[in-house]
C-alpha atoms as one frame of an Amber mdcrd trajectory, in Angstrom:
protein
  58.835 131.369 117.820  56.657 131.433 120.932  53.471 129.568 120.228  50.319
 128.381 121.980  49.124 124.995 120.661  45.615 123.607 121.194  43.971 120.268
 120.412  40.375 119.224 121.095  39.884 116.915 118.099  39.660 113.662 120.062
  38.988 112.340 123.556  42.017 114.179 124.990  42.038 117.945 125.463  45.559
 119.352 125.147  47.387 122.675 125.435  51.097 123.411 125.077  53.210 126.549
 125.177  56.308 126.358 122.988  59.418 128.461 122.477  60.881 127.038 119.284
  61.292 123.299 119.904  61.369 123.826 123.670  58.211 122.895 125.580  57.578
 125.571 128.223  54.438 123.843 129.494  52.142 121.048 128.355  48.815 119.832
 129.710  46.613 116.966 128.555  43.327 116.003 130.142  40.764 113.263 129.691
  38.012 113.496 132.264  34.248 113.735 132.746  34.251 117.396 131.754  33.626
 118.504 128.192  36.372 120.162 126.169  34.332 123.374 126.251  34.603 123.395
 130.050  38.235 122.274 130.222  39.962 124.216 127.445  40.096 127.828 128.642
  41.184 126.956 132.211  43.930 124.793 130.658  45.029 127.643 128.378  45.234
 130.026 131.326  47.092 127.502 133.509  49.528 126.595 130.720  50.439 130.236
 130.137  50.899 130.809 133.878  53.034 127.673 134.217  55.211 128.803 131.313
  55.579 132.264 132.820  54.314 134.019 129.696  51.216 135.854 128.514  49.069
 135.496 125.423  50.398 138.855 124.232  53.913 137.352 124.080  52.872 134.568
 121.714  53.921 134.909 118.070  51.118 132.634 116.836  48.328 130.287 117.938
  48.234 126.740 116.560  45.140 124.556 116.570  44.158 121.141 115.243  41.488
 121.778 112.605  40.577 118.130 111.988  39.768 115.481 111.186  38.185 114.339
 114.417  35.102 114.792 116.541  32.881 117.373 114.856  32.007 119.066 118.149
  35.524 118.775 119.529  37.164 120.306 116.466  34.678 123.189 116.503  35.450
 123.929 120.162  39.195 124.188 119.541  38.899 126.223 116.358  36.285 128.604
 117.804  38.380 129.165 120.935  41.535 129.916 118.973  39.625 132.205 116.612
  38.395 134.151 119.618  41.855 134.354 121.193  43.391 135.405 117.878  40.739
 138.076 117.331  41.332 139.548 120.784  45.134 139.372 120.662  45.751 140.118
 116.986  47.831 136.941 116.595  47.996 134.766 113.455  46.594 131.231 113.517
  48.272 128.060 112.264  46.036 125.095 111.308  47.488 121.630 112.011  46.333
 118.240 110.710  45.183 115.886 113.490  46.424 112.657 111.921  49.860 114.068
 111.153  50.141 115.335 114.737  49.063 111.910 116.026  51.794 110.242 113.969
  54.408 112.687 115.294  53.215 112.092 118.861  53.582 108.324 118.535  56.938
 108.386 116.781  59.046 111.455 117.674  61.601 112.083 114.962  59.643 109.870
 112.534  61.148 106.432 113.144  61.740 103.815 110.461  58.529 101.855 111.069
  55.549 103.225 109.100  52.878 104.817 111.272  49.096 104.671 110.876  47.335
 107.301 113.003  43.721 106.239 113.390  40.662 107.940 114.849  37.408 106.127
 115.582  34.741 107.350 113.121  32.026 105.020 114.465  30.002 102.437 112.542
  33.091 100.311 111.869  34.903 103.187 110.164  38.093 105.064 110.964  39.768
 108.275 109.895  43.263 107.191 108.943  46.474 108.180 107.175  49.953 106.701
 106.819  53.452 108.119 107.249  57.060 106.964 107.144  59.494 109.460 108.674
  58.448 112.796 107.161  56.873 111.178 104.079  53.111 110.887 103.771  52.193
 107.479 102.331  48.411 107.824 102.395  46.126 110.838 102.421  43.589 111.319
 105.200  40.520 109.231 104.451  37.361 107.870 106.104  37.531 104.094 105.596
  36.053 100.855 106.821  38.649  99.292 109.099  39.227  96.290 106.832  39.648
  98.518 103.766  42.132 100.658 105.669  44.256  97.661 106.679  44.215  96.279
 103.142  45.399  99.618 101.813  48.219  99.672 104.376  49.377  96.223 103.276
  49.689  97.443  99.689  51.960 100.257 100.930  54.181  98.122 103.158  53.736
  94.444 104.022  55.950  94.745 107.112  55.219  96.025 110.595  52.915  98.993
 111.202  52.739 101.231 114.264  49.128 102.131 115.146  48.130 105.052 117.327
  45.045 107.043 118.276  41.667 106.224 119.788  40.661 104.338 116.642  43.558
 101.942 117.119  42.495 101.367 120.735  38.847 100.713 119.819  39.726  98.304
 116.979  42.876  96.753 118.478  41.578  93.169 118.577  40.368  93.260 114.983
  43.632  94.832 113.776  45.618  92.090 115.527  43.297  89.453 114.094  44.000
  90.675 110.549  47.671  91.713 110.769  48.902  89.486 113.574  52.412  90.268
 114.825  52.838  92.934 112.147  50.600  95.247 114.174  52.458  97.286 116.820
  50.604  99.703 119.097  51.746 102.936 120.687  51.256 102.862 124.434  50.611
 105.375 127.192  51.130 109.049 126.381  52.482 108.122 122.939  49.051 106.767
 121.965  47.316 110.149 122.195  47.796 113.405 120.358  50.352 115.550 122.194
  49.798 119.313 121.929  53.586 119.767 121.818  53.541 117.795 118.532  50.955
 120.279 117.260  53.341 123.105 118.151  56.300 121.468 116.440  54.379 120.801
 113.227  52.998 124.335 113.209  56.518 125.721 113.295  57.997 123.263 110.804
  55.405 123.288 108.051  52.429 125.393 109.121  50.935 128.167 107.006  49.803
 131.054 109.235  46.434 132.594 108.494  44.141 135.087 110.178  41.227 134.104
 112.389  38.685 134.992 109.709  39.949 132.337 107.306  40.688 129.626 109.891
  38.368 126.686 109.167  37.634 123.179 110.406  38.689 120.258 108.183  36.167
 117.431 107.958  36.451 114.188 105.997  32.690 113.711 105.877  29.736 116.048
 106.505  28.663 116.581 110.127  25.465 114.758 111.147  23.607 118.067 111.444
  24.373 118.843 107.797  23.360 115.353 106.657  20.110 115.543 108.645  19.340
 118.950 107.145  19.790 117.602 103.613  17.619 114.579 104.453  14.808 116.805
 105.764  15.014 119.016 102.672  14.826 115.950 100.421  11.786 114.666 102.343
  10.026 118.042 102.013  10.617 118.096  98.259  10.109 114.373  97.757
């Protein structure tokens, strides 16, 4: 399957072009530009580098969350537009599962905790061992997350994602030598991992039903509810 994979759920913007498990091209970028400014030029460059066109793709994969509310919307909206114009199916991919695959290709023996920074001392986190999910995606206080991990496995844990980077000192303070951290490119979500997961376990859908996946309401929605409550209070 030829597939275009997109991720804008975190600080890194990523695009990959896949042919089965072969990576034809892959680009990741973290710079001063917003994902909205970076994504389409990266899509165009990735397709050119791979020597293929959008029309040749069998499907378009995109990370639908959890993650940055604005970032997730940018990726999903872009893929919806590309799918509408090209008539291609879309494949939603879970951000935390893709993070775990990026940090531990082939799902190594050590359990993996992909972690995104959710601000205010919270993280979006999950847990995996090989291809087994140990913990569902959840928004948690960091300390509650680490306590839950210890109930699953009291051995070493591999941490990855921007949440792990932000809270590294506190994680080491609590878990000590049992905390291992992915480094370099393995610490960010690779768009090629998005492509692999889309092909292995994705459920294609059309652009009309493609939706973002949030673990808590966006701030705009919470503010709207607060204003409505104040008006009727």
